[in-house]
PASEBA-1860 file (N, C-alpha, C; in nm, 3 decimals):
! residues 264
1> MQQFDVDF> -2.723/0.677/0.302/-2.705/0.593/0.341/-2.735/0.549/0.262 ~ -2.693/0.400/0.164/-2.745/0.354/0.042/-2.821/0.156/0.145 ~ -2.867/0.138/0.134/-2.978/0.018/0.153/-3.013/-0.092/0.039 ~ -2.919/-0.180/0.101/-3.004/-0.272/-0.004/-3.160/-0.325/-0.047 ~ -3.192/-0.272/-0.137/-3.310/-0.358/-0.235/-3.335/-0.474/-0.172 ~ -3.358/-0.520/-0.128/-3.309/-0.698/-0.071/-3.476/-0.812/-0.135 ~ -3.536/-0.705/-0.203/-3.646/-0.800/-0.305/-3.569/-0.824/-0.437 ~ -3.486/-0.679/-0.469/-3.439/-0.706/-0.617/-3.335/-0.800/-0.636
9> LHENLKRI> -3.322/-0.811/-0.535/-3.133/-0.862/-0.467/-3.208/-1.020/-0.538 ~ -3.290/-1.115/-0.411/-3.313/-1.278/-0.487/-3.327/-1.234/-0.579 ~ -3.466/-1.175/-0.648/-3.518/-1.238/-0.811/-3.402/-1.223/-0.887 ~ -3.303/-1.139/-0.875/-3.157/-1.173/-1.000/-3.076/-1.261/-0.931 ~ -3.101/-1.256/-0.791/-2.930/-1.371/-0.752/-3.041/-1.503/-0.767 ~ -3.124/-1.520/-0.818/-3.183/-1.673/-0.886/-3.095/-1.728/-1.000 ~ -3.064/-1.625/-1.094/-3.035/-1.662/-1.217/-2.909/-1.633/-1.245 ~ -2.771/-1.629/-1.071/-2.659/-1.648/-1.098/-2.682/-1.821/-1.080
17> PLISATHI> -2.622/-1.912/-1.131/-2.603/-2.045/-1.182/-2.569/-2.119/-1.000 ~ -2.452/-2.012/-0.964/-2.324/-2.090/-0.770/-2.471/-2.042/-0.712 ~ -2.529/-1.962/-0.696/-2.631/-1.954/-0.625/-2.755/-2.039/-0.613 ~ -2.728/-2.067/-0.488/-2.842/-2.181/-0.471/-2.905/-2.175/-0.330 ~ -2.874/-2.063/-0.272/-2.941/-1.968/-0.115/-2.890/-1.886/-0.103 ~ -2.951/-1.779/-0.071/-2.919/-1.625/-0.056/-2.974/-1.630/0.128 ~ -2.878/-1.565/0.187/-2.910/-1.508/0.385/-2.890/-1.408/0.329 ~ -2.934/-1.252/0.369/-2.979/-1.060/0.371/-2.945/-1.075/0.579
25> YQSVASTN> -2.842/-1.028/0.547/-2.916/-1.018/0.698/-2.828/-0.876/0.726 ~ -2.878/-0.756/0.850/-2.881/-0.616/0.870/-2.682/-0.615/0.910 ~ -2.702/-0.699/0.991/-2.608/-0.743/1.084/-2.575/-0.871/1.116 ~ -2.424/-0.876/1.140/-2.383/-0.996/1.196/-2.237/-0.980/1.225 ~ -2.195/-1.071/1.373/-2.056/-1.011/1.309/-1.921/-1.034/1.264 ~ -1.979/-1.189/1.201/-1.906/-1.216/1.063/-1.995/-1.329/0.962 ~ -1.950/-1.252/0.880/-2.047/-1.344/0.747/-1.991/-1.502/0.727 ~ -1.870/-1.482/0.747/-1.798/-1.638/0.766/-1.834/-1.674/0.898
33> ETARRLAK> -1.866/-1.689/1.007/-1.909/-1.741/1.109/-2.012/-1.766/1.087 ~ -2.091/-1.639/1.017/-2.283/-1.739/0.944/-2.334/-1.816/0.899 ~ -2.178/-1.822/0.766/-2.207/-1.957/0.653/-2.146/-2.066/0.750 ~ -2.096/-2.064/0.826/-2.054/-2.213/0.832/-2.113/-2.233/0.978 ~ -2.187/-2.149/1.033/-2.273/-2.157/1.098/-2.416/-2.261/1.045 ~ -2.438/-2.142/0.884/-2.565/-2.230/0.844/-2.518/-2.399/0.783 ~ -2.374/-2.435/0.744/-2.368/-2.543/0.675/-2.368/-2.632/0.740 ~ -2.363/-2.611/0.907/-2.348/-2.711/0.990/-2.484/-2.738/1.041
41> HGAPGGTL> -2.561/-2.623/1.018/-2.646/-2.710/0.977/-2.769/-2.787/0.844 ~ -2.736/-2.807/0.774/-2.704/-2.828/0.591/-2.740/-2.802/0.531 ~ -2.726/-2.617/0.526/-2.734/-2.556/0.391/-2.595/-2.579/0.288 ~ -2.658/-2.545/0.187/-2.578/-2.628/-0.037/-2.508/-2.582/-0.003 ~ -2.422/-2.607/-0.111/-2.276/-2.563/-0.169/-2.336/-2.434/-0.253 ~ -2.341/-2.358/-0.253/-2.355/-2.200/-0.338/-2.468/-2.181/-0.232 ~ -2.434/-2.163/-0.105/-2.491/-2.052/-0.046/-2.443/-1.903/-0.059 ~ -2.498/-1.811/-0.060/-2.448/-1.696/-0.011/-2.493/-1.629/0.129
49> VLADQQTG> -2.360/-1.484/0.254/-2.415/-1.428/0.289/-2.405/-1.362/0.320 ~ -2.487/-1.211/0.260/-2.468/-1.168/0.290/-2.482/-1.029/0.391 ~ -2.375/-0.961/0.420/-2.459/-0.888/0.552/-2.403/-0.651/0.530 ~ -2.529/-0.584/0.573/-2.524/-0.457/0.559/-2.324/-0.408/0.695 ~ -2.386/-0.462/0.778/-2.288/-0.461/0.870/-2.228/-0.577/0.949 ~ -2.079/-0.562/0.993/-2.046/-0.696/1.088/-1.985/-0.647/1.152 ~ -1.982/-0.704/1.272/-1.901/-0.651/1.415/-1.768/-0.670/1.441 ~ -1.756/-0.801/1.431/-1.672/-0.899/1.364/-1.619/-0.948/1.296
57> GRGRLGRT> -1.569/-0.845/1.188/-1.575/-0.901/1.062/-1.394/-0.965/1.103 ~ -1.343/-1.074/1.019/-1.186/-1.090/1.015/-1.181/-1.109/0.909 ~ -1.017/-1.057/0.917/-0.959/-1.078/0.788/-0.802/-1.192/0.780 ~ -0.727/-1.259/0.739/-0.629/-1.356/0.758/-0.574/-1.313/0.880 ~ -0.470/-1.400/0.983/-0.425/-1.388/1.059/-0.461/-1.297/1.165 ~ -0.563/-1.369/1.228/-0.676/-1.319/1.310/-0.697/-1.177/1.316 ~ -0.681/-1.079/1.203/-0.677/-0.951/1.215/-0.816/-0.889/1.177 ~ -0.910/-0.766/1.212/-1.001/-0.678/1.225/-1.007/-0.647/1.084
65> WHSPAGKG> -1.151/-0.715/1.064/-1.187/-0.586/0.885/-1.291/-0.499/0.965 ~ -1.241/-0.347/0.910/-1.378/-0.285/0.948/-1.464/-0.269/0.842 ~ -1.652/-0.287/0.904/-1.712/-0.287/0.805/-1.828/-0.254/0.848 ~ -1.792/-0.143/0.849/-1.921/-0.021/0.886/-2.081/-0.138/0.799 ~ -2.195/0.058/0.876/-2.274/-0.016/0.785/-2.347/0.090/0.698 ~ -2.393/-0.019/0.548/-2.407/0.117/0.429/-2.245/0.144/0.334 ~ -2.144/0.065/0.445/-2.084/0.143/0.311/-1.986/0.035/0.226 ~ -2.023/-0.078/0.216/-1.901/-0.171/0.214/-2.039/-0.280/0.114
73> LWFSLLLR> -1.962/-0.407/0.066/-1.950/-0.552/0.074/-1.871/-0.668/0.123 ~ -2.034/-0.690/0.269/-1.927/-0.814/0.331/-1.986/-0.915/0.278 ~ -1.990/-0.979/0.249/-2.044/-1.108/0.226/-1.959/-1.296/0.202 ~ -1.992/-1.402/0.228/-1.899/-1.521/0.224/-1.997/-1.615/0.137 ~ -1.942/-1.668/0.061/-2.006/-1.801/-0.031/-1.971/-1.917/0.050 ~ -2.054/-2.015/0.057/-2.000/-2.115/0.115/-2.067/-2.255/-0.026 ~ -1.894/-2.274/-0.038/-1.916/-2.415/-0.173/-1.897/-2.536/-0.109 ~ -1.942/-2.651/-0.114/-1.895/-2.767/-0.121/-1.878/-2.873/-0.242
81> PQRHENAW> -1.724/-2.831/-0.265/-1.613/-2.950/-0.388/-1.653/-3.108/-0.392 ~ -1.696/-3.106/-0.487/-1.731/-3.292/-0.499/-1.554/-3.355/-0.553 ~ -1.456/-3.259/-0.580/-1.336/-3.326/-0.700/-1.319/-3.225/-0.557 ~ -1.199/-3.348/-0.515/-1.082/-3.281/-0.356/-1.017/-3.293/-0.363 ~ -0.961/-3.306/-0.508/-0.797/-3.313/-0.549/-0.799/-3.166/-0.586 ~ -0.909/-3.125/-0.624/-0.853/-3.037/-0.678/-0.720/-2.895/-0.624 ~ -0.679/-2.800/-0.691/-0.655/-2.694/-0.622/-0.694/-2.572/-0.550 ~ -0.789/-2.652/-0.479/-0.811/-2.550/-0.358/-0.768/-2.446/-0.309
89> GLLPMVLS> -0.673/-2.484/-0.297/-0.603/-2.393/-0.241/-0.623/-2.250/-0.358 ~ -0.553/-2.228/-0.401/-0.525/-2.141/-0.527/-0.685/-2.067/-0.445 ~ -0.772/-2.141/-0.400/-0.968/-1.971/-0.426/-0.957/-1.854/-0.419 ~ -0.851/-1.870/-0.277/-0.807/-1.698/-0.264/-0.788/-1.599/-0.335 ~ -0.653/-1.703/-0.470/-0.555/-1.622/-0.528/-0.682/-1.570/-0.645 ~ -0.739/-1.685/-0.687/-0.846/-1.652/-0.789/-0.969/-1.628/-0.826 ~ -1.030/-1.543/-0.695/-1.123/-1.472/-0.699/-1.065/-1.368/-0.674 ~ -0.917/-1.314/-0.612/-0.888/-1.218/-0.595/-0.842/-1.150/-0.772
97> EVLVVTLR> -0.811/-1.290/-0.827/-0.796/-1.241/-1.017/-0.926/-1.176/-1.045 ~ -0.991/-1.287/-1.012/-1.206/-1.224/-1.125/-1.259/-1.085/-0.994 ~ -1.201/-1.060/-0.943/-1.240/-0.901/-0.917/-1.204/-0.794/-0.932 ~ -1.033/-0.807/-0.962/-0.954/-0.725/-1.055/-1.006/-0.717/-1.205 ~ -0.993/-0.878/-1.207/-1.071/-0.826/-1.377/-1.226/-0.776/-1.364 ~ -1.322/-0.760/-1.311/-1.453/-0.757/-1.280/-1.468/-0.620/-1.236 ~ -1.382/-0.590/-1.192/-1.335/-0.424/-1.088/-1.227/-0.361/-1.253 ~ -1.197/-0.399/-1.326/-1.109/-0.303/-1.424/-1.238/-0.312/-1.536
105> ELYGHAFA> -1.282/-0.399/-1.518/-1.445/-0.346/-1.634/-1.476/-0.256/-1.689 ~ -1.500/-0.293/-1.493/-1.659/-0.221/-1.446/-1.620/0.020/-1.437 ~ -1.470/0.003/-1.411/-1.368/0.109/-1.362/-1.342/0.187/-1.479 ~ -1.183/0.063/-1.498/-1.068/0.139/-1.620/-1.012/0.218/-1.538 ~ -0.977/0.110/-1.418/-0.887/0.189/-1.306/-0.784/0.140/-1.287 ~ -0.636/0.047/-1.288/-0.567/-0.047/-1.242/-0.561/-0.060/-1.111 ~ -0.691/-0.170/-1.068/-0.703/-0.246/-0.980/-0.573/-0.286/-0.931 ~ -0.473/-0.385/-0.850/-0.389/-0.479/-0.852/-0.421/-0.630/-0.792
113> VKWPNDVL> -0.359/-0.746/-0.724/-0.374/-0.770/-0.624/-0.229/-0.819/-0.585 ~ -0.203/-0.891/-0.489/-0.112/-0.900/-0.379/-0.076/-1.020/-0.337 ~ -0.029/-1.087/-0.378/-0.028/-1.227/-0.303/-0.027/-1.221/-0.142 ~ -0.093/-1.307/-0.079/-0.215/-1.397/-0.167/-0.347/-1.407/-0.165 ~ -0.363/-1.240/-0.116/-0.561/-1.285/-0.077/-0.600/-1.127/-0.074 ~ -0.541/-1.033/-0.131/-0.568/-0.916/-0.109/-0.626/-0.808/-0.211 ~ -0.671/-0.725/-0.307/-0.713/-0.638/-0.439/-0.650/-0.510/-0.332 ~ -0.607/-0.427/-0.488/-0.512/-0.303/-0.391/-0.545/-0.230/-0.480
121> FQNRKLSG> -0.535/-0.093/-0.463/-0.565/0.078/-0.549/-0.432/0.120/-0.556 ~ -0.327/0.134/-0.599/-0.200/0.257/-0.574/-0.178/0.237/-0.434 ~ -0.115/0.041/-0.377/-0.083/0.015/-0.247/-0.193/-0.018/-0.211 ~ -0.256/0.024/-0.189/-0.360/0.039/-0.059/-0.483/-0.069/-0.052 ~ -0.505/-0.097/0.040/-0.640/-0.215/0.016/-0.773/-0.148/-0.010 ~ -0.801/-0.230/-0.112/-0.968/-0.152/-0.058/-1.059/-0.358/-0.073 ~ -0.998/-0.422/-0.101/-1.028/-0.571/-0.071/-0.925/-0.719/-0.004 ~ -1.010/-0.733/0.052/-0.934/-0.865/0.122/-1.053/-1.025/0.142
129> ILCESATA> -0.981/-1.077/0.112/-1.073/-1.255/0.132/-1.000/-1.372/0.250 ~ -1.069/-1.423/0.279/-1.072/-1.509/0.368/-1.133/-1.609/0.387 ~ -1.058/-1.745/0.347/-1.080/-1.801/0.253/-1.102/-1.974/0.468 ~ -1.184/-2.056/0.434/-1.207/-2.100/0.562/-1.243/-2.267/0.526 ~ -1.135/-2.380/0.591/-1.223/-2.520/0.485/-1.227/-2.636/0.633 ~ -1.338/-2.647/0.622/-1.348/-2.814/0.696/-1.367/-2.919/0.641 ~ -1.298/-3.004/0.722/-1.283/-3.158/0.669/-1.337/-3.265/0.737 ~ -1.364/-3.359/0.671/-1.480/-3.457/0.749/-1.363/-3.591/0.694
137> GDALEMIV> -1.318/-3.647/0.784/-1.170/-3.746/0.736/-1.044/-3.687/0.652 ~ -1.044/-3.753/0.546/-0.958/-3.689/0.452/-1.060/-3.586/0.395 ~ -1.171/-3.600/0.361/-1.211/-3.566/0.299/-1.231/-3.410/0.354 ~ -1.219/-3.299/0.180/-1.273/-3.163/0.160/-1.388/-3.117/0.227 ~ -1.478/-3.125/0.310/-1.647/-3.069/0.321/-1.699/-2.957/0.247 ~ -1.628/-2.868/0.301/-1.682/-2.762/0.274/-1.519/-2.622/0.224 ~ -1.558/-2.539/0.165/-1.540/-2.444/0.164/-1.652/-2.260/0.211 ~ -1.590/-2.205/0.343/-1.641/-2.081/0.300/-1.551/-1.959/0.263
145> AGIGINVN> -1.625/-1.851/0.132/-1.535/-1.812/0.133/-1.510/-1.647/0.150 ~ -1.467/-1.564/0.246/-1.516/-1.425/0.254/-1.479/-1.319/0.185 ~ -1.510/-1.213/0.144/-1.488/-1.159/0.037/-1.557/-0.976/0.167 ~ -1.427/-0.907/0.119/-1.488/-0.783/0.198/-1.433/-0.687/0.140 ~ -1.510/-0.587/0.076/-1.436/-0.503/-0.020/-1.532/-0.298/0.043 ~ -1.468/-0.276/-0.022/-1.454/-0.121/0.052/-1.499/-0.067/-0.027 ~ -1.683/-0.023/-0.078/-1.740/0.106/-0.133/-1.765/0.228/-0.119 ~ -1.780/0.251/-0.036/-1.817/0.398/-0.040/-1.819/0.463/0.136
153> QSADEFPE> -1.651/0.389/0.127/-1.650/0.508/0.239/-1.598/0.625/0.184 ~ -1.563/0.781/0.295/-1.494/0.878/0.254/-1.376/0.804/0.316 ~ -1.268/0.923/0.338/-1.128/0.863/0.405/-1.196/0.921/0.517 ~ -1.216/0.932/0.537/-1.202/0.983/0.739/-1.305/0.917/0.855 ~ -1.331/0.829/0.711/-1.456/0.736/0.812/-1.365/0.635/0.805 ~ -1.220/0.568/0.794/-1.226/0.464/0.794/-1.095/0.499/0.933 ~ -1.067/0.443/1.014/-1.001/0.409/1.167/-0.873/0.477/1.145 ~ -0.823/0.571/1.205/-0.741/0.642/1.178/-0.597/0.589/1.161
161> ELRASAVS> -0.536/0.426/1.208/-0.470/0.380/1.158/-0.429/0.319/1.061 ~ -0.621/0.315/1.009/-0.618/0.249/0.864/-0.602/0.300/0.722 ~ -0.584/0.511/0.735/-0.649/0.545/0.665/-0.516/0.601/0.547 ~ -0.349/0.538/0.616/-0.233/0.498/0.515/-0.288/0.390/0.417 ~ -0.349/0.315/0.442/-0.334/0.176/0.419/-0.470/0.124/0.337 ~ -0.591/0.171/0.363/-0.656/0.122/0.292/-0.752/0.262/0.228 ~ -0.866/0.207/0.102/-0.914/0.232/0.039/-0.991/0.230/-0.003 ~ -1.133/0.331/-0.031/-1.220/0.219/-0.075/-1.264/0.324/-0.176
169> LREVLGGE> -1.321/0.200/-0.337/-1.385/0.281/-0.377/-1.433/0.404/-0.442 ~ -1.529/0.477/-0.347/-1.549/0.571/-0.367/-1.439/0.726/-0.342 ~ -1.337/0.714/-0.331/-1.235/0.790/-0.261/-1.167/0.712/-0.401 ~ -1.164/0.643/-0.496/-1.111/0.606/-0.659/-1.167/0.659/-0.715 ~ -1.294/0.727/-0.769/-1.392/0.726/-0.832/-1.446/0.790/-0.835 ~ -1.419/0.944/-0.687/-1.460/1.036/-0.631/-1.664/1.033/-0.661 ~ -1.640/0.982/-0.618/-1.894/0.915/-0.623/-1.859/0.792/-0.497 ~ -1.996/0.806/-0.545/-1.993/0.655/-0.473/-2.100/0.595/-0.557
177> TDRTALLL> -2.020/0.429/-0.502/-2.031/0.318/-0.630/-2.234/0.283/-0.575 ~ -2.312/0.213/-0.632/-2.427/0.152/-0.660/-2.379/-0.024/-0.564 ~ -2.347/-0.043/-0.447/-2.332/-0.100/-0.435/-2.411/-0.280/-0.489 ~ -2.587/-0.277/-0.535/-2.604/-0.400/-0.534/-2.552/-0.414/-0.666 ~ -2.549/-0.311/-0.729/-2.530/-0.372/-0.898/-2.378/-0.383/-0.909 ~ -2.260/-0.367/-0.816/-2.079/-0.371/-0.844/-2.149/-0.523/-0.764 ~ -2.259/-0.610/-0.614/-2.233/-0.678/-0.593/-2.238/-0.804/-0.744 ~ -2.364/-0.759/-0.761/-2.461/-0.881/-0.908/-2.350/-0.898/-1.052
185> ALLRAISD> -2.286/-0.827/-1.018/-2.205/-0.831/-1.153/-2.050/-0.867/-1.081 ~ -1.966/-0.862/-0.953/-1.929/-0.918/-0.889/-1.925/-1.135/-0.881 ~ -2.066/-1.109/-0.820/-2.156/-1.284/-0.778/-2.099/-1.356/-0.934 ~ -2.169/-1.308/-1.049/-2.222/-1.356/-1.172/-2.053/-1.417/-1.256 ~ -1.965/-1.275/-1.260/-1.751/-1.320/-1.293/-1.792/-1.437/-1.141 ~ -1.799/-1.455/-1.054/-1.763/-1.587/-0.975/-1.835/-1.694/-1.001 ~ -1.927/-1.660/-1.056/-1.980/-1.767/-1.151/-1.947/-1.830/-1.172 ~ -1.884/-1.738/-1.317/-1.870/-1.806/-1.425/-1.737/-1.883/-1.440
193> RLEPVLAG> -1.689/-1.891/-1.329/-1.447/-1.927/-1.287/-1.523/-2.028/-1.200 ~ -1.659/-2.089/-1.152/-1.590/-2.119/-1.105/-1.781/-2.232/-1.039 ~ -1.877/-2.254/-1.092/-1.934/-2.360/-1.174/-1.895/-2.476/-1.261 ~ -1.775/-2.465/-1.338/-1.704/-2.545/-1.438/-1.593/-2.597/-1.369 ~ -1.549/-2.529/-1.232/-1.461/-2.603/-1.186/-1.563/-2.718/-1.055 ~ -1.661/-2.668/-1.017/-1.695/-2.766/-0.904/-1.838/-2.825/-0.985 ~ -1.814/-2.804/-1.150/-1.907/-2.918/-1.186/-1.847/-3.021/-1.266 ~ -1.683/-3.052/-1.258/-1.595/-3.178/-1.269/-1.515/-3.079/-1.436
201> EQELHLQR> -1.532/-3.040/-1.459/-1.533/-2.992/-1.598/-1.384/-2.891/-1.597 ~ -1.292/-2.843/-1.538/-1.235/-2.744/-1.539/-1.167/-2.704/-1.446 ~ -0.951/-2.720/-1.397/-0.919/-2.760/-1.254/-0.913/-2.613/-1.209 ~ -0.903/-2.564/-1.081/-0.881/-2.476/-1.066/-0.802/-2.414/-1.074 ~ -0.746/-2.299/-1.147/-0.608/-2.286/-1.171/-0.580/-2.085/-1.184 ~ -0.496/-2.063/-1.191/-0.491/-1.865/-1.167/-0.471/-1.866/-1.350 ~ -0.540/-1.782/-1.407/-0.528/-1.716/-1.577/-0.479/-1.547/-1.608 ~ -0.497/-1.504/-1.483/-0.450/-1.355/-1.486/-0.385/-1.291/-1.352
209> WREFCPDF> -0.424/-1.400/-1.355/-0.324/-1.294/-1.187/-0.233/-1.251/-1.179 ~ -0.103/-1.326/-1.262/0.067/-1.268/-1.308/0.018/-1.131/-1.367 ~ -0.086/-1.108/-1.399/-0.091/-1.005/-1.556/-0.144/-0.864/-1.415 ~ -0.190/-0.867/-1.332/-0.210/-0.771/-1.272/-0.099/-0.781/-1.106 ~ -0.047/-0.850/-1.122/0.041/-0.911/-0.974/0.182/-0.778/-1.056 ~ 0.165/-0.638/-0.971/0.309/-0.540/-1.004/0.449/-0.588/-0.941 ~ 0.422/-0.647/-0.818/0.551/-0.713/-0.722/0.612/-0.758/-0.810 ~ 0.669/-0.828/-0.924/0.731/-0.962/-0.934/0.874/-0.850/-0.970
217> GKRVEISA> 1.058/-0.935/-0.880/1.119/-0.835/-0.898/1.169/-0.724/-0.771 ~ 1.053/-0.715/-0.697/1.088/-0.635/-0.576/1.152/-0.724/-0.447 ~ 1.152/-0.630/-0.377/1.223/-0.718/-0.246/1.123/-0.745/-0.128 ~ 1.055/-0.880/-0.069/0.990/-0.822/0.002/1.049/-0.983/0.115 ~ 0.943/-0.998/0.234/0.960/-1.013/0.330/0.858/-1.120/0.414 ~ 0.868/-1.212/0.413/0.766/-1.268/0.451/0.809/-1.373/0.609 ~ 0.632/-1.321/0.640/0.665/-1.352/0.790/0.598/-1.502/0.813 ~ 0.640/-1.593/0.813/0.537/-1.737/0.880/0.589/-1.757/0.966
225> GNRRISGI> 0.481/-1.744/1.089/0.524/-1.795/1.207/0.613/-1.740/1.286 ~ 0.711/-1.811/1.287/0.869/-1.806/1.380/0.942/-1.736/1.230 ~ 0.908/-1.801/1.152/0.998/-1.786/1.055/0.963/-1.653/0.972 ~ 1.129/-1.609/0.937/1.188/-1.450/0.829/1.230/-1.499/0.772 ~ 1.098/-1.467/0.579/1.199/-1.546/0.479/1.261/-1.436/0.428 ~ 1.352/-1.346/0.306/1.364/-1.221/0.243/1.433/-1.249/0.115 ~ 1.366/-1.183/0.037/1.436/-1.240/-0.080/1.420/-1.111/-0.259 ~ 1.387/-1.165/-0.298/1.367/-1.149/-0.457/1.181/-1.189/-0.497
233> FRQVSVLG> 1.178/-1.138/-0.467/1.046/-1.169/-0.575/1.043/-1.254/-0.682 ~ 1.062/-1.325/-0.703/1.044/-1.463/-0.877/0.948/-1.495/-0.931 ~ 0.809/-1.514/-0.849/0.732/-1.604/-0.938/0.633/-1.662/-0.869 ~ 0.539/-1.698/-0.870/0.451/-1.804/-0.794/0.441/-1.889/-0.902 ~ 0.390/-2.066/-0.798/0.434/-2.144/-0.845/0.265/-2.202/-0.932 ~ 0.215/-2.328/-0.975/0.043/-2.298/-1.022/-0.013/-2.389/-0.943 ~ 0.096/-2.362/-0.784/-0.016/-2.425/-0.719/-0.071/-2.239/-0.575 ~ -0.015/-2.168/-0.555/-0.088/-2.043/-0.567/0.149/-1.980/-0.493
241> EIIIEQEH> 0.227/-2.066/-0.462/0.279/-2.055/-0.385/0.378/-1.935/-0.415 ~ 0.459/-1.896/-0.320/0.530/-1.764/-0.342/0.685/-1.786/-0.316 ~ 0.765/-1.795/-0.462/0.864/-1.794/-0.561/1.000/-1.678/-0.504 ~ 1.068/-1.724/-0.423/1.156/-1.544/-0.391/1.343/-1.624/-0.407 ~ 1.391/-1.554/-0.435/1.538/-1.565/-0.491/1.609/-1.500/-0.324 ~ 1.603/-1.613/-0.297/1.768/-1.525/-0.143/1.869/-1.474/-0.154 ~ 1.900/-1.434/-0.059/2.058/-1.399/-0.085/2.178/-1.446/-0.183 ~ 2.168/-1.601/-0.106/2.222/-1.659/-0.188/2.269/-1.732/-0.372
249> GEPAVVSC> 2.118/-1.663/-0.400/2.036/-1.722/-0.526/1.991/-1.832/-0.528 ~ 1.969/-1.892/-0.387/1.851/-1.996/-0.347/1.762/-2.001/-0.358 ~ 1.646/-2.037/-0.381/1.480/-1.969/-0.429/1.448/-2.043/-0.254 ~ 1.301/-1.974/-0.215/1.233/-2.026/-0.101/1.094/-2.019/-0.151 ~ 1.062/-2.181/-0.126/0.902/-2.125/-0.168/0.807/-2.130/-0.100 ~ 0.726/-2.057/-0.036/0.632/-2.032/0.077/0.422/-2.031/0.056 ~ 0.398/-2.117/0.064/0.292/-2.115/0.071/0.161/-2.045/0.130 ~ 0.194/-1.989/0.296/0.177/-1.849/0.320/0.205/-1.785/0.425
257> GEATFQQR> 0.191/-1.657/0.473/0.205/-1.619/0.544/0.232/-1.482/0.530 ~ 0.238/-1.374/0.572/0.276/-1.216/0.532/0.316/-1.136/0.478 ~ 0.293/-1.096/0.334/0.411/-1.053/0.289/0.431/-0.908/0.243 ~ 0.531/-0.893/0.305/0.523/-0.672/0.285/0.603/-0.633/0.202 ~ 0.648/-0.594/0.080/0.719/-0.542/-0.059/0.750/-0.432/0.005 ~ 0.859/-0.463/-0.057/0.954/-0.280/-0.101/0.908/-0.174/-0.182 ~ 0.876/-0.068/-0.147/0.796/-0.008/-0.305/0.919/0.105/-0.359 ~ 0.953/0.040/-0.447/1.027/0.109/-0.505/1.027/0.265/-0.512
END
């Protein structure tokens, strides 16, 4: 089982502009929860929390995220935006876009995005993103962006209930991947994308997300609380909302929910 070279990581993470502090753990319940706890004690924006294992990893909608030791990348970034008017609700989609661009450049495979926060390979989930925010009055105090990536699991190491829907880089590439090298490549790409936004030089916006989404034109059902909305997926708005053409031609604009796409 691969182990992180902690000294090597600390030395190289210092060279990534976004990263201001690094906390590396052998095991935590959840990197997001750890980052939120550090934030309450004054941790600066740019704090990275990385764990070799999560015992209580979480995804969207209260789901658990299988995070075994030595097999994946489980990390969270603490952000403290200065410009609260920015479209920070786009962050999960922007991060999934950055992940897909980087993975395609590194490995040459057709990784794809799924609205609103997943990275897929051939309709199986490789990575998920969970962003959680906290406010102080009307001001956005912090965002914790958690990223989980299945890296070196073999198919039989996934829980049985996930084997049809999850995938790892090992399955895609046919061999193990250096987790440290991948982590550094991803964090450099995230830093390049977010540093100008955090510095107030750019707005947060989607660049190539639509290019990497194979689901336009497919029938979709969105579950949002007690609401069920179905139709044809036509577009995403500048704020990341999904735009659906309903049965009678009327558009529905949905900002959050669980999307199930009918595969052709």
